[in-house]
mmCIF file of the N, C-alpha and C atoms, coordinates in Angstrom:
data_MODEL
# 
_entry.id   MODEL 
# 
loop_
_atom_site.group_PDB 
_atom_site.id 
_atom_site.type_symbol 
_atom_site.label_atom_id 
_atom_site.label_alt_id 
_atom_site.label_comp_id 
_atom_site.label_asym_id 
_atom_site.label_entity_id 
_atom_site.label_seq_id 
_atom_site.pdbx_PDB_ins_code 
_atom_site.Cartn_x 
_atom_site.Cartn_y 
_atom_site.Cartn_z 
_atom_site.occupancy 
_atom_site.B_iso_or_equiv 
_atom_site.pdbx_formal_charge 
_atom_site.auth_seq_id 
_atom_site.auth_comp_id 
_atom_site.auth_asym_id 
_atom_site.auth_atom_id 
_atom_site.pdbx_PDB_model_num 
ATOM 1   N N  . UNK A 1 1  ? 67.534  329.875 92.936  1.00 0.00 ? 1  UNK A N  1 
ATOM 2   C CA . UNK A 1 1  ? 67.499  329.238 94.168  1.00 0.00 ? 1  UNK A CA 1 
ATOM 3   C C  . UNK A 1 1  ? 68.891  329.036 94.794  1.00 0.00 ? 1  UNK A C  1 
ATOM 4   N N  . UNK A 1 2  ? 70.067  329.078 94.206  1.00 0.00 ? 2  UNK A N  1 
ATOM 5   C CA . UNK A 1 2  ? 71.688  329.409 94.335  1.00 0.00 ? 2  UNK A CA 1 
ATOM 6   C C  . UNK A 1 2  ? 72.078  330.663 94.144  1.00 0.00 ? 2  UNK A C  1 
ATOM 7   N N  . UNK A 1 3  ? 72.411  331.438 95.373  1.00 0.00 ? 3  UNK A N  1 
ATOM 8   C CA . UNK A 1 3  ? 73.474  332.545 95.222  1.00 0.00 ? 3  UNK A CA 1 
ATOM 9   C C  . UNK A 1 3  ? 74.352  332.479 93.896  1.00 0.00 ? 3  UNK A C  1 
ATOM 10  N N  . UNK A 1 4  ? 75.074  331.676 93.579  1.00 0.00 ? 4  UNK A N  1 
ATOM 11  C CA . UNK A 1 4  ? 75.955  331.293 92.998  1.00 0.00 ? 4  UNK A CA 1 
ATOM 12  C C  . UNK A 1 4  ? 76.005  329.798 91.916  1.00 0.00 ? 4  UNK A C  1 
ATOM 13  N N  . UNK A 1 5  ? 75.365  329.679 90.926  1.00 0.00 ? 5  UNK A N  1 
ATOM 14  C CA . UNK A 1 5  ? 75.221  328.915 90.281  1.00 0.00 ? 5  UNK A CA 1 
ATOM 15  C C  . UNK A 1 5  ? 76.455  327.694 89.927  1.00 0.00 ? 5  UNK A C  1 
ATOM 16  N N  . UNK A 1 6  ? 77.489  328.771 89.947  1.00 0.00 ? 6  UNK A N  1 
ATOM 17  C CA . UNK A 1 6  ? 78.768  327.883 89.870  1.00 0.00 ? 6  UNK A CA 1 
ATOM 18  C C  . UNK A 1 6  ? 79.320  326.931 90.733  1.00 0.00 ? 6  UNK A C  1 
ATOM 19  N N  . UNK A 1 7  ? 78.465  326.713 91.785  1.00 0.00 ? 7  UNK A N  1 
ATOM 20  C CA . UNK A 1 7  ? 78.953  326.577 93.299  1.00 0.00 ? 7  UNK A CA 1 
ATOM 21  C C  . UNK A 1 7  ? 78.122  324.852 93.331  1.00 0.00 ? 7  UNK A C  1 
ATOM 22  N N  . UNK A 1 8  ? 77.154  324.681 92.282  1.00 0.00 ? 8  UNK A N  1 
ATOM 23  C CA . UNK A 1 8  ? 76.476  323.484 91.962  1.00 0.00 ? 8  UNK A CA 1 
ATOM 24  C C  . UNK A 1 8  ? 77.544  322.494 91.378  1.00 0.00 ? 8  UNK A C  1 
ATOM 25  N N  . UNK A 1 9  ? 77.277  321.172 92.470  1.00 0.00 ? 9  UNK A N  1 
ATOM 26  C CA . UNK A 1 9  ? 78.223  320.180 91.899  1.00 0.00 ? 9  UNK A CA 1 
ATOM 27  C C  . UNK A 1 9  ? 77.281  319.399 91.292  1.00 0.00 ? 9  UNK A C  1 
ATOM 28  N N  . UNK A 1 10 ? 77.674  318.996 90.080  1.00 0.00 ? 10 UNK A N  1 
ATOM 29  C CA . UNK A 1 10 ? 76.978  317.907 88.927  1.00 0.00 ? 10 UNK A CA 1 
ATOM 30  C C  . UNK A 1 10 ? 77.965  317.308 88.174  1.00 0.00 ? 10 UNK A C  1 
ATOM 31  N N  . UNK A 1 11 ? 79.073  316.797 88.680  1.00 0.00 ? 11 UNK A N  1 
ATOM 32  C CA . UNK A 1 11 ? 79.955  316.085 88.074  1.00 0.00 ? 11 UNK A CA 1 
ATOM 33  C C  . UNK A 1 11 ? 80.620  314.856 88.933  1.00 0.00 ? 11 UNK A C  1 
ATOM 34  N N  . UNK A 1 12 ? 79.949  313.823 88.965  1.00 0.00 ? 12 UNK A N  1 
ATOM 35  C CA . UNK A 1 12 ? 80.120  312.770 89.899  1.00 0.00 ? 12 UNK A CA 1 
ATOM 36  C C  . UNK A 1 12 ? 81.478  311.991 89.375  1.00 0.00 ? 12 UNK A C  1 
ATOM 37  N N  . UNK A 1 13 ? 82.066  311.318 90.291  1.00 0.00 ? 13 UNK A N  1 
ATOM 38  C CA . UNK A 1 13 ? 83.421  310.525 90.181  1.00 0.00 ? 13 UNK A CA 1 
ATOM 39  C C  . UNK A 1 13 ? 83.515  309.273 91.193  1.00 0.00 ? 13 UNK A C  1 
ATOM 40  N N  . UNK A 1 14 ? 83.278  308.419 90.341  1.00 0.00 ? 14 UNK A N  1 
ATOM 41  C CA . UNK A 1 14 ? 83.311  306.862 91.161  1.00 0.00 ? 14 UNK A CA 1 
ATOM 42  C C  . UNK A 1 14 ? 84.214  306.169 91.688  1.00 0.00 ? 14 UNK A C  1 
ATOM 43  N N  . UNK A 1 15 ? 84.531  306.094 93.075  1.00 0.00 ? 15 UNK A N  1 
ATOM 44  C CA . UNK A 1 15 ? 85.606  305.747 93.715  1.00 0.00 ? 15 UNK A CA 1 
ATOM 45  C C  . UNK A 1 15 ? 85.357  304.152 94.862  1.00 0.00 ? 15 UNK A C  1 
ATOM 46  N N  . UNK A 1 16 ? 85.886  303.153 94.153  1.00 0.00 ? 16 UNK A N  1 
ATOM 47  C CA . UNK A 1 16 ? 85.691  301.788 94.763  1.00 0.00 ? 16 UNK A CA 1 
ATOM 48  C C  . UNK A 1 16 ? 86.485  301.529 95.747  1.00 0.00 ? 16 UNK A C  1 
ATOM 49  N N  . UNK A 1 17 ? 85.985  301.052 97.277  1.00 0.00 ? 17 UNK A N  1 
ATOM 50  C CA . UNK A 1 17 ? 87.075  300.938 98.243  1.00 0.00 ? 17 UNK A CA 1 
ATOM 51  C C  . UNK A 1 17 ? 87.000  299.186 98.412  1.00 0.00 ? 17 UNK A C  1 
ATOM 52  N N  . UNK A 1 18 ? 88.016  298.770 99.184  1.00 0.00 ? 18 UNK A N  1 
ATOM 53  C CA . UNK A 1 18 ? 87.585  297.348 99.898  1.00 0.00 ? 18 UNK A CA 1 
ATOM 54  C C  . UNK A 1 18 ? 86.701  297.769 101.154 1.00 0.00 ? 18 UNK A C  1 
ATOM 55  N N  . UNK A 1 19 ? 86.556  296.232 102.057 1.00 0.00 ? 19 UNK A N  1 
ATOM 56  C CA . UNK A 1 19 ? 85.758  296.786 102.964 1.00 0.00 ? 19 UNK A CA 1 
ATOM 57  C C  . UNK A 1 19 ? 86.343  297.293 104.066 1.00 0.00 ? 19 UNK A C  1 
ATOM 58  N N  . UNK A 1 20 ? 87.849  297.046 104.332 1.00 0.00 ? 20 UNK A N  1 
ATOM 59  C CA . UNK A 1 20 ? 88.719  297.873 105.201 1.00 0.00 ? 20 UNK A CA 1 
ATOM 60  C C  . UNK A 1 20 ? 88.529  299.079 104.970 1.00 0.00 ? 20 UNK A C  1 
ATOM 61  N N  . UNK A 1 21 ? 88.965  299.666 103.862 1.00 0.00 ? 21 UNK A N  1 
ATOM 62  C CA . UNK A 1 21 ? 88.926  300.828 103.692 1.00 0.00 ? 21 UNK A CA 1 
ATOM 63  C C  . UNK A 1 21 ? 87.477  301.664 103.696 1.00 0.00 ? 21 UNK A C  1 
ATOM 64  N N  . UNK A 1 22 ? 86.520  300.782 103.283 1.00 0.00 ? 22 UNK A N  1 
ATOM 65  C CA . UNK A 1 22 ? 85.123  301.482 103.564 1.00 0.00 ? 22 UNK A CA 1 
ATOM 66  C C  . UNK A 1 22 ? 84.765  301.899 105.079 1.00 0.00 ? 22 UNK A C  1 
ATOM 67  N N  . UNK A 1 23 ? 85.102  300.491 105.714 1.00 0.00 ? 23 UNK A N  1 
ATOM 68  C CA . UNK A 1 23 ? 85.110  301.181 107.159 1.00 0.00 ? 23 UNK A CA 1 
ATOM 69  C C  . UNK A 1 23 ? 85.982  302.214 107.981 1.00 0.00 ? 23 UNK A C  1 
ATOM 70  N N  . UNK A 1 24 ? 86.942  302.312 107.596 1.00 0.00 ? 24 UNK A N  1 
ATOM 71  C CA . UNK A 1 24 ? 87.574  303.428 107.722 1.00 0.00 ? 24 UNK A CA 1 
ATOM 72  C C  . UNK A 1 24 ? 87.316  304.635 107.808 1.00 0.00 ? 24 UNK A C  1 
ATOM 73  N N  . UNK A 1 25 ? 86.758  304.793 106.141 1.00 0.00 ? 25 UNK A N  1 
ATOM 74  C CA . UNK A 1 25 ? 85.953  306.076 106.135 1.00 0.00 ? 25 UNK A CA 1 
ATOM 75  C C  . UNK A 1 25 ? 84.878  306.386 106.286 1.00 0.00 ? 25 UNK A C  1 
ATOM 76  N N  . UNK A 1 26 ? 84.116  305.337 106.883 1.00 0.00 ? 26 UNK A N  1 
ATOM 77  C CA . UNK A 1 26 ? 82.695  305.223 107.576 1.00 0.00 ? 26 UNK A CA 1 
ATOM 78  C C  . UNK A 1 26 ? 83.116  305.994 108.948 1.00 0.00 ? 26 UNK A C  1 
ATOM 79  N N  . UNK A 1 27 ? 83.791  305.208 109.694 1.00 0.00 ? 27 UNK A N  1 
ATOM 80  C CA . UNK A 1 27 ? 84.419  305.597 111.211 1.00 0.00 ? 27 UNK A CA 1 
ATOM 81  C C  . UNK A 1 27 ? 84.822  306.901 111.189 1.00 0.00 ? 27 UNK A C  1 
ATOM 82  N N  . UNK A 1 28 ? 85.683  307.310 110.212 1.00 0.00 ? 28 UNK A N  1 
ATOM 83  C CA . UNK A 1 28 ? 86.267  308.423 110.392 1.00 0.00 ? 28 UNK A CA 1 
ATOM 84  C C  . UNK A 1 28 ? 85.149  309.775 109.912 1.00 0.00 ? 28 UNK A C  1 
ATOM 85  N N  . UNK A 1 29 ? 84.199  309.533 108.793 1.00 0.00 ? 29 UNK A N  1 
ATOM 86  C CA . UNK A 1 29 ? 83.030  310.177 108.834 1.00 0.00 ? 29 UNK A CA 1 
ATOM 87  C C  . UNK A 1 29 ? 82.027  310.493 109.951 1.00 0.00 ? 29 UNK A C  1 
ATOM 88  N N  . UNK A 1 30 ? 81.829  309.533 110.765 1.00 0.00 ? 30 UNK A N  1 
ATOM 89  C CA . UNK A 1 30 ? 81.145  309.609 111.621 1.00 0.00 ? 30 UNK A CA 1 
ATOM 90  C C  . UNK A 1 30 ? 81.784  309.880 112.827 1.00 0.00 ? 30 UNK A C  1 
ATOM 91  N N  . UNK A 1 31 ? 82.959  310.156 113.288 1.00 0.00 ? 31 UNK A N  1 
ATOM 92  C CA . UNK A 1 31 ? 83.700  310.512 113.824 1.00 0.00 ? 31 UNK A CA 1 
ATOM 93  C C  . UNK A 1 31 ? 83.817  312.172 113.921 1.00 0.00 ? 31 UNK A C  1 
ATOM 94  N N  . UNK A 1 32 ? 83.468  312.585 112.739 1.00 0.00 ? 32 UNK A N  1 
ATOM 95  C CA . UNK A 1 32 ? 83.786  313.883 112.654 1.00 0.00 ? 32 UNK A CA 1 
ATOM 96  C C  . UNK A 1 32 ? 82.362  314.352 112.347 1.00 0.00 ? 32 UNK A C  1 
ATOM 97  N N  . UNK A 1 33 ? 81.484  313.684 112.192 1.00 0.00 ? 33 UNK A N  1 
ATOM 98  C CA . UNK A 1 33 ? 79.781  313.978 112.125 1.00 0.00 ? 33 UNK A CA 1 
ATOM 99  C C  . UNK A 1 33 ? 79.646  314.323 110.739 1.00 0.00 ? 33 UNK A C  1 
ATOM 100 N N  . UNK A 1 34 ? 80.141  313.731 109.681 1.00 0.00 ? 34 UNK A N  1 
ATOM 101 C CA . UNK A 1 34 ? 79.569  314.268 108.273 1.00 0.00 ? 34 UNK A CA 1 
ATOM 102 C C  . UNK A 1 34 ? 79.739  312.841 107.690 1.00 0.00 ? 34 UNK A C  1 
ATOM 103 N N  . UNK A 1 35 ? 78.875  313.414 106.049 1.00 0.00 ? 35 UNK A N  1 
ATOM 104 C CA . UNK A 1 35 ? 78.766  311.872 105.428 1.00 0.00 ? 35 UNK A CA 1 
ATOM 105 C C  . UNK A 1 35 ? 80.046  311.596 104.627 1.00 0.00 ? 35 UNK A C  1 
ATOM 106 N N  . UNK A 1 36 ? 79.886  310.136 104.618 1.00 0.00 ? 36 UNK A N  1 
ATOM 107 C CA . UNK A 1 36 ? 81.321  309.788 103.840 1.00 0.00 ? 36 UNK A CA 1 
ATOM 108 C C  . UNK A 1 36 ? 81.785  310.131 102.576 1.00 0.00 ? 36 UNK A C  1 
ATOM 109 N N  . UNK A 1 37 ? 80.746  310.413 102.087 1.00 0.00 ? 37 UNK A N  1 
ATOM 110 C CA . UNK A 1 37 ? 80.755  311.095 100.668 1.00 0.00 ? 37 UNK A CA 1 
ATOM 111 C C  . UNK A 1 37 ? 81.462  312.575 100.823 1.00 0.00 ? 37 UNK A C  1 
ATOM 112 N N  . UNK A 1 38 ? 81.232  313.094 101.761 1.00 0.00 ? 38 UNK A N  1 
ATOM 113 C CA . UNK A 1 38 ? 81.478  314.541 101.949 1.00 0.00 ? 38 UNK A CA 1 
ATOM 114 C C  . UNK A 1 38 ? 83.119  314.499 102.640 1.00 0.00 ? 38 UNK A C  1 
ATOM 115 N N  . UNK A 1 39 ? 83.265  313.621 103.489 1.00 0.00 ? 39 UNK A N  1 
ATOM 116 C CA . UNK A 1 39 ? 84.775  313.482 103.713 1.00 0.00 ? 39 UNK A CA 1 
ATOM 117 C C  . UNK A 1 39 ? 85.740  312.597 102.624 1.00 0.00 ? 39 UNK A C  1 
ATOM 118 N N  . UNK A 1 40 ? 85.192  312.043 101.642 1.00 0.00 ? 40 UNK A N  1 
ATOM 119 C CA . UNK A 1 40 ? 86.416  311.921 100.710 1.00 0.00 ? 40 UNK A CA 1 
ATOM 120 C C  . UNK A 1 40 ? 86.247  312.813 99.775  1.00 0.00 ? 40 UNK A C  1 
ATOM 121 N N  . UNK A 1 41 ? 85.158  313.906 99.582  1.00 0.00 ? 41 UNK A N  1 
ATOM 122 C CA . UNK A 1 41 ? 85.491  315.085 98.697  1.00 0.00 ? 41 UNK A CA 1 
ATOM 123 C C  . UNK A 1 41 ? 86.507  316.145 99.332  1.00 0.00 ? 41 UNK A C  1 
ATOM 124 N N  . UNK A 1 42 ? 86.505  315.887 100.710 1.00 0.00 ? 42 UNK A N  1 
ATOM 125 C CA . UNK A 1 42 ? 87.376  316.876 101.106 1.00 0.00 ? 42 UNK A CA 1 
ATOM 126 C C  . UNK A 1 42 ? 88.693  316.841 101.184 1.00 0.00 ? 42 UNK A C  1 
ATOM 127 N N  . UNK A 1 43 ? 88.907  315.307 101.297 1.00 0.00 ? 43 UNK A N  1 
ATOM 128 C CA . UNK A 1 43 ? 90.229  314.777 101.299 1.00 0.00 ? 43 UNK A CA 1 
ATOM 129 C C  . UNK A 1 43 ? 90.850  314.726 100.151 1.00 0.00 ? 43 UNK A C  1 
ATOM 130 N N  . UNK A 1 44 ? 89.821  314.885 99.113  1.00 0.00 ? 44 UNK A N  1 
ATOM 131 C CA . UNK A 1 44 ? 90.598  314.552 97.651  1.00 0.00 ? 44 UNK A CA 1 
ATOM 132 C C  . UNK A 1 44 ? 90.774  316.187 97.297  1.00 0.00 ? 44 UNK A C  1 
ATOM 133 N N  . UNK A 1 45 ? 89.966  316.939 97.363  1.00 0.00 ? 45 UNK A N  1 
ATOM 134 C CA . UNK A 1 45 ? 90.070  318.279 97.414  1.00 0.00 ? 45 UNK A CA 1 
ATOM 135 C C  . UNK A 1 45 ? 91.349  318.970 98.149  1.00 0.00 ? 45 UNK A C  1 
ATOM 136 N N  . UNK A 1 46 ? 91.356  318.416 99.509  1.00 0.00 ? 46 UNK A N  1 
ATOM 137 C CA . UNK A 1 46 ? 92.740  318.801 99.963  1.00 0.00 ? 46 UNK A CA 1 
ATOM 138 C C  . UNK A 1 46 ? 94.202  318.488 99.607  1.00 0.00 ? 46 UNK A C  1 
ATOM 139 N N  . UNK A 1 47 ? 94.143  317.500 98.941  1.00 0.00 ? 47 UNK A N  1 
ATOM 140 C CA . UNK A 1 47 ? 95.399  316.478 98.251  1.00 0.00 ? 47 UNK A CA 1 
ATOM 141 C C  . UNK A 1 47 ? 95.634  317.281 97.295  1.00 0.00 ? 47 UNK A C  1 
ATOM 142 N N  . UNK A 1 48 ? 94.545  317.693 96.429  1.00 0.00 ? 48 UNK A N  1 
ATOM 143 C CA . UNK A 1 48 ? 94.772  318.096 95.234  1.00 0.00 ? 48 UNK A CA 1 
ATOM 144 C C  . UNK A 1 48 ? 95.170  319.866 95.555  1.00 0.00 ? 48 UNK A C  1 
ATOM 145 N N  . UNK A 1 49 ? 94.497  320.180 96.174  1.00 0.00 ? 49 UNK A N  1 
ATOM 146 C CA . UNK A 1 49 ? 94.857  321.798 96.617  1.00 0.00 ? 49 UNK A CA 1 
ATOM 147 C C  . UNK A 1 49 ? 96.620  321.878 97.109  1.00 0.00 ? 49 UNK A C  1 
ATOM 148 N N  . UNK A 1 50 ? 96.841  320.740 98.126  1.00 0.00 ? 50 UNK A N  1 
ATOM 149 C CA . UNK A 1 50 ? 98.423  320.681 98.578  1.00 0.00 ? 50 UNK A CA 1 
ATOM 150 C C  . UNK A 1 50 ? 99.644  320.434 97.197  1.00 0.00 ? 50 UNK A C  1 
ATOM 151 N N  . UNK A 1 51 ? 98.797  319.887 96.440  1.00 0.00 ? 51 UNK A N  1 
ATOM 152 C CA . UNK A 1 51 ? 99.672  319.472 95.119  1.00 0.00 ? 51 UNK A CA 1 
ATOM 153 C C  . UNK A 1 51 ? 100.107 320.708 94.592  1.00 0.00 ? 51 UNK A C  1 
ATOM 154 N N  . UNK A 1 52 ? 98.552  321.329 93.889  1.00 0.00 ? 52 UNK A N  1 
ATOM 155 C CA . UNK A 1 52 ? 98.891  322.943 93.397  1.00 0.00 ? 52 UNK A CA 1 
ATOM 156 C C  . UNK A 1 52 ? 99.784  323.636 93.859  1.00 0.00 ? 52 UNK A C  1 
ATOM 157 N N  . UNK A 1 53 ? 99.726  323.886 95.263  1.00 0.00 ? 53 UNK A N  1 
ATOM 158 C CA . UNK A 1 53 ? 100.440 324.796 96.286  1.00 0.00 ? 53 UNK A CA 1 
ATOM 159 C C  . UNK A 1 53 ? 101.596 324.484 96.522  1.00 0.00 ? 53 UNK A C  1 
ATOM 160 N N  . UNK A 1 54 ? 101.868 323.393 96.136  1.00 0.00 ? 54 UNK A N  1 
ATOM 161 C CA . UNK A 1 54 ? 103.433 322.601 96.165  1.00 0.00 ? 54 UNK A CA 1 
ATOM 162 C C  . UNK A 1 54 ? 103.963 322.645 97.924  1.00 0.00 ? 54 UNK A C  1 
ATOM 163 N N  . UNK A 1 55 ? 102.680 322.561 98.706  1.00 0.00 ? 55 UNK A N  1 
ATOM 164 C CA . UNK A 1 55 ? 103.127 322.370 99.841  1.00 0.00 ? 55 UNK A CA 1 
ATOM 165 C C  . UNK A 1 55 ? 103.450 320.805 100.169 1.00 0.00 ? 55 UNK A C  1 
ATOM 166 N N  . UNK A 1 56 ? 104.661 320.713 100.415 1.00 0.00 ? 56 UNK A N  1 
ATOM 167 C CA . UNK A 1 56 ? 105.733 319.538 100.557 1.00 0.00 ? 56 UNK A CA 1 
ATOM 168 C C  . UNK A 1 56 ? 104.989 318.657 101.390 1.00 0.00 ? 56 UNK A C  1 
ATOM 169 N N  . UNK A 1 57 ? 104.986 318.952 102.729 1.00 0.00 ? 57 UNK A N  1 
ATOM 170 C CA . UNK A 1 57 ? 104.551 318.161 104.079 1.00 0.00 ? 57 UNK A CA 1 
ATOM 171 C C  . UNK A 1 57 ? 103.360 317.761 103.389 1.00 0.00 ? 57 UNK A C  1 
ATOM 172 N N  . UNK A 1 58 ? 102.391 318.591 103.222 1.00 0.00 ? 58 UNK A N  1 
ATOM 173 C CA . UNK A 1 58 ? 100.843 318.045 103.043 1.00 0.00 ? 58 UNK A CA 1 
ATOM 174 C C  . UNK A 1 58 ? 100.892 317.542 101.716 1.00 0.00 ? 58 UNK A C  1 
ATOM 175 N N  . UNK A 1 59 ? 101.614 317.517 100.904 1.00 0.00 ? 59 UNK A N  1 
ATOM 176 C CA . UNK A 1 59 ? 101.471 316.562 99.084  1.00 0.00 ? 59 UNK A CA 1 
ATOM 177 C C  . UNK A 1 59 ? 102.008 315.251 99.838  1.00 0.00 ? 59 UNK A C  1 
ATOM 178 N N  . UNK A 1 60 ? 103.121 315.442 101.017 1.00 0.00 ? 60 UNK A N  1 
ATOM 179 C CA . UNK A 1 60 ? 103.955 314.016 101.155 1.00 0.00 ? 60 UNK A CA 1 
ATOM 180 C C  . UNK A 1 60 ? 103.159 312.827 102.033 1.00 0.00 ? 60 UNK A C  1 
ATOM 181 N N  . UNK A 1 61 ? 102.442 313.906 102.927 1.00 0.00 ? 61 UNK A N  1 
ATOM 182 C CA . UNK A 1 61 ? 101.116 312.763 103.438 1.00 0.00 ? 61 UNK A CA 1 
ATOM 183 C C  . UNK A 1 61 ? 100.002 312.410 102.643 1.00 0.00 ? 61 UNK A C  1 
ATOM 184 N N  . UNK A 1 62 ? 99.985  313.541 101.365 1.00 0.00 ? 62 UNK A N  1 
ATOM 185 C CA . UNK A 1 62 ? 98.821  312.455 100.507 1.00 0.00 ? 62 UNK A CA 1 
ATOM 186 C C  . UNK A 1 62 ? 99.278  311.493 99.973  1.00 0.00 ? 62 UNK A C  1 
ATOM 187 N N  . UNK A 1 63 ? 100.453 311.729 99.522  1.00 0.00 ? 63 UNK A N  1 
ATOM 188 C CA . UNK A 1 63 ? 101.221 310.763 98.622  1.00 0.00 ? 63 UNK A CA 1 
ATOM 189 C C  . UNK A 1 63 ? 101.187 309.430 99.206  1.00 0.00 ? 63 UNK A C  1 
ATOM 190 N N  . UNK A 1 64 ? 101.637 309.543 100.732 1.00 0.00 ? 64 UNK A N  1 
ATOM 191 C CA . UNK A 1 64 ? 101.445 308.403 101.423 1.00 0.00 ? 64 UNK A CA 1 
ATOM 192 C C  . UNK A 1 64 ? 100.747 307.832 101.615 1.00 0.00 ? 64 UNK A C  1 
ATOM 193 N N  . UNK A 1 65 ? 99.680  308.358 101.820 1.00 0.00 ? 65 UNK A N  1 
ATOM 194 C CA . UNK A 1 65 ? 98.071  307.617 101.611 1.00 0.00 ? 65 UNK A CA 1 
ATOM 195 C C  . UNK A 1 65 ? 97.842  306.771 100.559 1.00 0.00 ? 65 UNK A C  1 
ATOM 196 N N  . UNK A 1 66 ? 97.984  307.629 99.508  1.00 0.00 ? 66 UNK A N  1 
ATOM 197 C CA . UNK A 1 66 ? 97.808  307.108 98.324  1.00 0.00 ? 66 UNK A CA 1 
ATOM 198 C C  . UNK A 1 66 ? 98.354  306.206 97.706  1.00 0.00 ? 66 UNK A C  1 
ATOM 199 N N  . UNK A 1 67 ? 99.543  305.711 98.474  1.00 0.00 ? 67 UNK A N  1 
ATOM 200 C CA . UNK A 1 67 ? 100.594 304.652 98.060  1.00 0.00 ? 67 UNK A CA 1 
ATOM 201 C C  . UNK A 1 67 ? 100.106 303.524 98.765  1.00 0.00 ? 67 UNK A C  1 
ATOM 202 N N  . UNK A 1 68 ? 99.352  303.833 99.832  1.00 0.00 ? 68 UNK A N  1 
ATOM 203 C CA . UNK A 1 68 ? 99.020  302.677 100.467 1.00 0.00 ? 68 UNK A CA 1 
ATOM 204 C C  . UNK A 1 68 ? 97.603  302.018 99.763  1.00 0.00 ? 68 UNK A C  1 
ATOM 205 N N  . UNK A 1 69 ? 97.124  302.359 98.345  1.00 0.00 ? 69 UNK A N  1 
ATOM 206 C CA . UNK A 1 69 ? 96.419  302.102 97.674  1.00 0.00 ? 69 UNK A CA 1 
ATOM 207 C C  . UNK A 1 69 ? 94.707  302.421 97.675  1.00 0.00 ? 69 UNK A C  1 
ATOM 208 N N  . UNK A 1 70 ? 94.925  303.746 98.863  1.00 0.00 ? 70 UNK A N  1 
ATOM 209 C CA . UNK A 1 70 ? 93.089  303.992 98.675  1.00 0.00 ? 70 UNK A CA 1 
ATOM 210 C C  . UNK A 1 70 ? 92.702  304.944 97.641  1.00 0.00 ? 70 UNK A C  1 
ATOM 211 N N  . UNK A 1 71 ? 93.160  305.075 97.125  1.00 0.00 ? 71 UNK A N  1 
ATOM 212 C CA . UNK A 1 71 ? 93.009  305.662 95.470  1.00 0.00 ? 71 UNK A CA 1 
ATOM 213 C C  . UNK A 1 71 ? 93.412  304.826 94.031  1.00 0.00 ? 71 UNK A C  1 
ATOM 214 N N  . UNK A 1 72 ? 92.815  303.562 93.927  1.00 0.00 ? 72 UNK A N  1 
ATOM 215 C CA . UNK A 1 72 ? 93.368  302.948 92.773  1.00 0.00 ? 72 UNK A CA 1 
ATOM 216 C C  . UNK A 1 72 ? 91.681  302.676 92.254  1.00 0.00 ? 72 UNK A C  1 
ATOM 217 N N  . UNK A 1 73 ? 91.755  302.474 90.797  1.00 0.00 ? 73 UNK A N  1 
ATOM 218 C CA . UNK A 1 73 ? 90.539  302.293 90.092  1.00 0.00 ? 73 UNK A CA 1 
ATOM 219 C C  . UNK A 1 73 ? 89.530  301.302 90.539  1.00 0.00 ? 73 UNK A C  1 
ATOM 220 N N  . UNK A 1 74 ? 88.617  301.135 90.128  1.00 0.00 ? 74 UNK A N  1 
ATOM 221 C CA . UNK A 1 74 ? 87.482  300.516 90.275  1.00 0.00 ? 74 UNK A CA 1 
ATOM 222 C C  . UNK A 1 74 ? 87.545  299.485 89.050  1.00 0.00 ? 74 UNK A C  1 
ATOM 223 N N  . UNK A 1 75 ? 87.038  298.568 89.582  1.00 0.00 ? 75 UNK A N  1 
ATOM 224 C CA . UNK A 1 75 ? 86.616  297.456 88.489  1.00 0.00 ? 75 UNK A CA 1 
ATOM 225 C C  . UNK A 1 75 ? 85.158  297.345 88.274  1.00 0.00 ? 75 UNK A C  1 
ATOM 226 N N  . UNK A 1 76 ? 84.640  297.654 87.227  1.00 0.00 ? 76 UNK A N  1 
ATOM 227 C CA . UNK A 1 76 ? 83.421  297.632 86.551  1.00 0.00 ? 76 UNK A CA 1 
ATOM 228 C C  . UNK A 1 76 ? 82.758  296.551 86.382  1.00 0.00 ? 76 UNK A C  1 
# 
């Protein structure tokens, strides 16, 4: 079924957002024509990749976003 079974995504991660953050994500996803979950996944991976590559400019931009509390733990 899959050309490469290692590309199967089977490890979910739960992220919680407040109303304003959710609206921002949904608006950005709609603007780009992708699903909100796909947008959040792409953003998370781009931040992680920049941090690993030590891309200072992109990592700094990512840290600025995270400092605005977009990536805080959920309350279960």
